[in-house]
N, C-alpha and C positions, 0 to 999 in steps of 0.2 A: 877396376871401381866405375865405373858407367851400369855396368849385368847390375852391381850390389843394387846403385842404387834402383834401377826401372826393377826390380824386387818388390825390396823397398815398398817401392808405390803399388804393389801390387799386392801385395801384401797388407795394407792399410783396406783398399776399395776394397780388402776379400770381407776382411771384419765390418764395415761400412755397412756391408751391401749384410751380411751373415747376423747386422747388428737391425738393419730395417727390417729384414726377412721373420727377426722375432720381435721385432715390438707388436711388427703388421700378424700375425700368429697369438700376442698372446689378448690383442683389440678382437679376435672372434673369435677369440679361447668362453666360454660355456663354463659358467658353474652352479650349481643350486643351490643359495645360503640360507632356502628359509622351506620348510616342509608343515602341513597338517593333514592329514589323516590317511585319506587313501589317495597313494599317486604311485604311479610303476611305471616304467622306462621299457617303452619296447624296443629290445638291439637287436637286429637281423628274429632268430626265435626263440630267443632269449624276455625274456620277462625279468624286471631286476626291480625294487623294489626301489622306490629313490630313497636320499636323505643327503640334507648337509652339507657341502663340498665335494659335490659327488661331480661331474667334471662330464659336458656333455660331449657326445661325438655325432659324428656329424651322418647324417638323418634318420638322426635321435624320435623314435614315434613317443608322446610323454601323455596319458594317461593320467585325469584326477575322477571319482569318485566324488558323490553326495558330501557338504559343506567338504571339498580339501582342495586344498589353493598347495600350488608351488612358488618358487618366487628365481629366478635366471638372474644370474650378472657377467654381461661378456664386457675382458677385460677391465681397466681400474675403473666402473662404472661408465667406460661406452655406452653402454643398452643396457637396460634393467628392463623385465619382462614379471605380469605378474599374472599365471595362466591358474584358470578358479574354476564351482565347481565343471564337471560330468565334462569334460571335455577335454579332449585330443588333438595337440600342440606336434609338427611334427617341426623340425625345424632342421636346417638343411644351409649348409658354405657353398660356392660352388664359385671361385677364383676371391675377385670382388667385393659378391657380393651375399649378402646375409638375406635367405632365406626363408617366410615362420607360415608354412603352411595349416590353420584351426578352421580344424574337419566340424569342430562342433562347441558350443560351450562358448568363455570370455577370456578372451584378455587383455589386458590395461600398459604400454608400450610406453616410456622409457625412454628417447633415442637422441642422449648429446647430440653434438653436433661432430658429424660421420666428417673424415677426414675426405681431399678430393678426389682422394678415386674410387670410392667407401661405394657403395651402395645399396639401400635397406624396401624389402618386402615381403607385406603378408598379405598371403592368395587364402580367404577363404569360397565353395559352392559358388557364392557370383559376385564375389568383386575384387581386387586388385590395387592393393594403395601401397602404391609410393611415396618411400621415407626420408624427409630428410632434415632430421634437427624435433625433434616435436617430440607432445605425446596428446597419445590417443587410446580411443577404449574402443573395439570389438565384443559383437554378440552374436553369434549369429543360432534364432529362432527360429524352428524347419527348412518355411527354404525363403525364413524373410533374415540381412544382415543389417544389423544395424552401425556406426561408425558415427562415434562421436571425435568433432573434431574440440580437443582440451587445448591445445597450447601450436603454434607454427600454425602449418603448413605439411600437408602432403596433396598427392591425385590423386582420389580417385575411383576406381574404373569398374561402370557396368561391365561383366566379361556376356551377360545375353548380348545385346546390343553394342557393344565397345566405347561407347559413351563415357566421358574422362572429366573429371572437374578438378580443379583444384579454391579450397573454400577460401574464400575469401571473404568471413565473418563468420561469427560464433553460433555454428549448431548442432545435432543430429540426423544425420543423412540415413536414411532406410531405402534400401532395397529391394527387390521382391520382381523376379524374372525380368522383363525390359521395362520398370519400374524405376527406376531414382522417384523416395518425395523427400524435404528437409522440417525438423520440427526445433524451433528460435522457440528463443529463451515465451517469449509472447502467446507463443502456445499453452505453455504449464502456465505463466502467471494464470492468466484467466479463467485456471479454475486451478487458479489458490497450490497451485506443485511448485517451488524449489526449484530452481536453473538451478541448480550446479554438477563438479564437475567431480563428484568427489562418486568413487569407484572403485576400488579397492574394497575386497572380500575378508576382512581382517587388520588388528589396528595395527598401529606403527605402520606401513608399507610402503616401504622406500621410495612406492610411485606414488600415494600421496592420501588422502585422509579417507576414510570408510565406510560406503552406500550408506546416507539412514533411512532410502525411498519405505514408505508399508506397501506393503504387497495392493491396498490395495488404490493408492498410488499407479502403481504399474500400471491397473488394466485399466486406468484413465490414459497413462495414459501407451498406451496399445488399441482405445479407442479413439484416443487424437492420430494414428496411426495409420488402422485399417478407414478410418474414411476418407486423409485425402489416399488411400494408395486406390479404392474404389470414386474418388474425383474423375468428372472425361477431360 
């Protein structure tokens, strides 16, 4: 009788463990939910044309062409990523850490509150962003990385000098070499440019609203950035 009772306990624990492992697997599993234009998955030696409902595997590299966008959802909307035009974006899972590598291009990430033991980081050629429940936009332009802190907080590291900062206000961080500068709302407002967090390249994105900045406004913003980068 005692042995049956022990066996029942072991079975219950095993079921709970398997359910826990399944729940964790479901949260880390990525699925493509939107594709527009030329989007491909590089998986080892294979180059696969991306399609809706396609599962993303550990180590996959997504590439997007001009005017091409894809969105990926992890779990039940635990995280959503909009990978934008002309991008190279690698996805990797290590134990309880989800790691993204943005080699070029831009992305908009919505990370809903992670579990206690979960971690998420996004790497670019010049920065590392440590994430815990936030929304942020990242764009790689040449040797510069732009990170807009849209909601919540991230710890942004300049990988050239390993300086780190957790944002305590609303700003756009720009990293070039060992220098990090910050564009605040008033910098743009002085030039009659509205400061917003509309970064999507598509309409009705699950991450947020579409970007309406004109090419002229973008040029003005780049001039502000260059001025700050060259300041003593």
